[in-house]
N, C-alpha and C positions, 0 to 999 in steps of 0.2 A: 339417633339418641332418643331415649325416653323422655316424654314431658311429664312424667309422673314420678314422684318420690315415694318409695315404700319402705316402711320401717317394720322389720320382722323381729318379734320379741325373742330375745334368747331364752326366755323362761320356758316357752313351749313351742317355739317355731312358727307361731301363727302370725298373720299380718295384723299388726297392732295400729298403725297409722298409715294413711295414704293421703298425699297431697299433691296437687298439681304444682309444678315448677313455675316460678314466675318467668315471664317472657322478658327479653331485653327491654321491651317498651315499658313493661310494668316495673322493672328494676330502675329504669330511667326516671319514671314518675315518682317512685318512692325516694330516690336520691334527690330529686328536685325538691320534693316536699320537705326532706330534711334540711337541705341547703336553705330554703326559704324560711323554715321555722327557726333557724339559727339566729337570724337577725333580731327577732323579738325575744327569744329565750335568753340570749346573752345580755339583753338590756334589763332583764328582770333583776331586781335586787337579789343578791346572793342569799339573803335570809328566805326569800320566797322560794327560790330554787331548792334550798335545803329542806324547807317544810314539805315541798312536793315529794322530794326524794324520800324523806322520812315516812310520809304517808304511804308511799310505794312499798317500802320495806315492811311497814306495819301490815299492809294488806297480804303481802306474801307470807308473813309469819302466821297470820290467821288462817291461811289456806294450806298449812304445812302438811296436814294429813293427806289431802288429795294429791298434792305435788309430790310427796314422797312415794306414794303408791304408783303414780304415773312413771316416776323415775325408775323404780324397780322394773316395771314392765318394759320400759324402753331399753335399758342397758344392762339389766341383770343383777344390780347390786342388791343384797339381801335387805328386806324390809326392816330388819333389825338395825341397819346401818344408814339407810337412805335419809331418815330424818336429821342425822348428823350434818348432812351437807346443807339442808335448808337452815338448820341452826347456825352453821358457819356462814351462810350467805347473810343472814340477819346480823350476826356479830360483826362481820367485816364491814357491812354497809353502815352500821351505826358508829363503828370505830372511825370510819372515814368522815362521817358527819361531825364527830367530836373534834377531829383534827383540822377540818376545812378552813376555819377562819385564820388559824395560825399559818397553815401551809399556803394559803392564797393571799396572805397580807403582803402589802407593798414592802419592798426592800428599800431601806432609807440609808444611803451612805452618809459619810461625815458631812457636816454643814459646811457650806461655802457662801460667803457673803454675796448677796444679790441674786442668789439662785435658789429655787426650790427643786431638790433633786430627789428622784425616786425611780425604782424599777417596778413596773407593774406586770403581773402575770395575766396575760390575756388568753382567752380560749382560742382554739385553733379553727374550729369549724365543724364539719360533719366527720364523725369517727366511725370507721367501719370496724366492727368486732366480729372476728371469726373464731367461734367457740367450739370446743371439742365435746365429745360424748362422755368422756370418763369422769369429769367433774364440771358439768355443764352450768351449774348454778354458781359455784365458787369462782371458776376462772372468769365468768362473765361479769360478776359483780366487781372484780378487781379493776375492771376498766370502766364499766357503765357508770357506777356510782360516782367516782371522781370526775368522769367526763361531764355528766349532767350538772353536778354541783358547780363545776368551774365555768359552765355556760356553753358547753358544746352540745350538739345533737348527736344521736347515735343510730346507726343502721346495723342491725344485728342479723348475723347469719349463723345458725347453729348446725352442728353435724346432722346428716340425715337420719342418724340413729336416735337423736333426742329433739325432734322438732317441736314437741309440745312445750319444751322449756321456753323457747323464744315466744311462742304464742301466749303462754301464761304471763311472762314478764310484761309483755305489751298490753295484755288484758288488764293486769293490775295497775299498770301505769295510767291507762285511761281512767280507771276507777279512782285513782289517787289524784286525779286532776292535772297530770302531766299532758300538755296539749298534743294533739295530733302532729305527727312529723317529728317531735322532739326525740321519741323512741319508737322505732319501727323495726319490723323484721321482714326478711324475704327468705323463701325456700327457693334455692337456685342451684344450677349446675356449676361444676368447678370452672368451666370455660367462661360462663357468665359472670361469676364472682371475680375471676381474673380481669374481666373488663371493668368491674366496679373498683378494684384495686387501682387500675389506671386512670379511673375517672378524675378529672381535675377538681370536681366538687368535693371529693373525699380528701380531707386534710391529713388524716392519720389512719394508719392500719394497725390493728392489734390482733395478732394471730397466736393461738396456742395449739400445738399439734406436733406432727412428726417433723423430723429433719427434712424429709423430702418435700413435705407441704411448705415448710418454711423456705426452702429454696425457691419454690414456685412462686410464693407471695413476693419475696425479695426481687425475683426477676421481673414479675409483673410491675412492680413499683419503680423499677430501675429507670433512671432519667427523669422522674417526675419531681424529685426533690421533696417529696412529702415524707414525713417521719413514719417509721415502721418500728413496731415492738414485737419481738419474737420470743416466745417461751417454748423451747423445743424439748427433745427427748433427753434422757439421762441414763447413766449407768451407775446408779448410786451405790456407794460402798459404806459398809459398817466395819469398823475396826475395834475389835475386842481385845483390850489390853490384859495382861496377866493379873492385874489387880482388880479387875471388874467384878461386880456382883453377877455372877454367872446366871443365876435363876432370873434375876431381873432382866438382864441383857437378852437372854434366850427368848423369853416371852415376848419382849417388845420388838426385837429384831424379826422374829417370826411373823409377828403382826405386820411389820413393815413389808415383808415379803408377800403375805397373803391377803392382806386387806384389799378389797375391790378386785379380788382375783389377780392381784399383782399388776393391775392396769392403772398405774399412777406414775406420773412423770417422775416423782421422787420416791418411788418404791425401792426397797432395798433389793438390789440386784447382784451384789457381790458382798460376800462376808469373809473378812480376814480375821483370824484368831491367833493369838499368840501360842506358839507351839507348846508352851508350858501348861497351858489349860485347854488345849485343843480337844482332847477326847472328852473331858468333862463338859465343855460347851456343847459338843455335838450331841451328847446323851441328852442334855436338857433341851436342845433345839428340836430333836426328833419328838420328845415327849410333848412339847408345846404344839408342834405341828399336827400331831395325831389328835389333839384336843379340838381341832376345828371340824365343823360339820359342813360337808359339801351336799347341797341339796336344793330343793325348790326355794328360790329366794322370796317367795311370797309367804313362806311359813316362818313364823317368829324364832324358831329353833335354829335356823340355818345361819351359819356365819360365813360360809364360802359359797358364793353363787357361781353361775355359769360365766364363762367369758362372753364378751359382747356379741360375737358372731362365730359361727362354725369355722369359717376360714381363718379367723385370728387364732382360735384354739388349735387348728390343724397346723398352723405355722409354728406355734410353741411346741406342739407334740413332735413335729419333725425335728426341731432343733434338739429337743430332749433325746430322741432316738439316736441322733448323730453322736451326741455326747456319750450315750450308753455304748454304742458300737465302737467308740474310740477308747473305751476302757474305764469310763467313770462308773462310780459305784452308788447306786440309789440307796437312800436311807429310809424312805417312807414306804409303807405297805399300801399299795393302791386298793387292796380289798377292804381296807378300813374306811374307804370313802365310797360307800355303796352307790351314791348317786352317779359315780362315773360310769356305771352300767347303762345310764341313759344315752350315752354317746355324746359327741361334741355338739354344743360348746361346753358341756360339763366335763371339766378336765381335772383329774386328781392332781393335787400338788406334789412336788418333789424337791427334796434337797439332795445334793450330790457331793460326793468326795472324789478325789483323784483327777481333778481337772487341772490342766496346765494353765498358766497365767494368761497365755494368749489364745486359749481355746475359744471357739465361736461363742459359747454360752457364757463365757466370762467377759469377752471383749465387746460384744454387740448387744444392743438393747433387746431384751426379752419380752417385756410387757406382758407377763403371765406369771402363774403361781409356781415358778421353777427358779431355783437358785443354787449356786455352788457355794461351798464352804472351803476355804483354803487356809493352810497354815503359814504363818510368817514368824520371823525372828525379830521381835522388838519393833520400836517406833520407826527406825530408819527403813527397815525392810518393808513395813506396812505402807509407809507413805510412798515408797518407790512403786510398790504394787498398785496402790490407788491411783497414782498419777500416770500409770501406764495405760492410758485410755484416751480416746479422742473425744469422749464425752465429759460434760460437767454437770452441774446443777446442785446437788447436795451430797453431803457425806456426814457420818456420825462417828464419834469416838466414845467408847464405853469404858469408863474407868472410875475409880474412887478418888482420883487425884485431879482436882479441878485445875490446879496450876499446870499440870502436864497437859491437860486437854486444851487450856488456852494457848499454850505454847505450840501445840500442833495445829491449831485452827488456821493460822495464816497460810 
């Protein structure tokens, strides 16, 4: 097993970051530092912890230009879009700060003579955060900010594709006055991280990633009685009713398919359209997709960048090829996406017709800029098609009738 972690940029295939992997002894020392720091950190007044977290968020906001550029080089998102994630990190972090006092307040039941009764929310201890490459800032802040505010300490392990995100988070935490050990990172192998999951000093594990990865985390934590939070893959559906604003729906649904090269847990991966407006929607969706520009993500005009790795793009291309061999009809002209000539991981997007509801491309997570459009007959048929999946996460209803949408939501 290599003791070095290498990040190859999808932009141009060059080595972008190289880091030594932490040894088991180094991971042990970092975990011990986090466990020890917990005692003092949890005893700090909440207002002091919140002030430190606020300063951390401010420091990251001030460094947004550098962080956005690094993100583009590490995972390929267009520089036109990368700043949105830093903005989202800042907005979410500040929203959590605004809600903290209410969320962490004591729960006081009805009065009982002779007793003072309350339920207090206490921190757990050391939290292990396993963050993915596709939204490394957003997914991490969802756990790190509330954990630190509540009085926990955090050990952060980011994907080997986005290691600089972990480093920058800790760098800015130190600058913001968050003590050593309260927020730390490691670059480590999967095997050694499995050991960290089992470590009795780790009180909670938060993992965002694939179903396979989630199973591995769950297995490693089995029998330890620690809490585990898993946010795994999805096969998210969009349902376009006959009364929808088709221009609006097509533009936004296609964005849901193509943004981040389709590499989002909540990307639109199945589109169901009422047969009464099917052809009209398809025409608009094709037009919307052809407006996207596949190219070098460091250029401001690019809206669709490469996929994160050549092997990821190859897996999506293979699934697309199987669908075409099975009789699916492609709707997009690959020659309109000139950067596809650069080869993988630059993959031309595709929308498809003629897929069966249980086809591989419809049933399994794609995680790339490829999606099928399928006709359905009204709400009942649409809901049956959407629910015919082993995945969950999100779905959307496109309609002018808010009452109908509310009725469908449960």
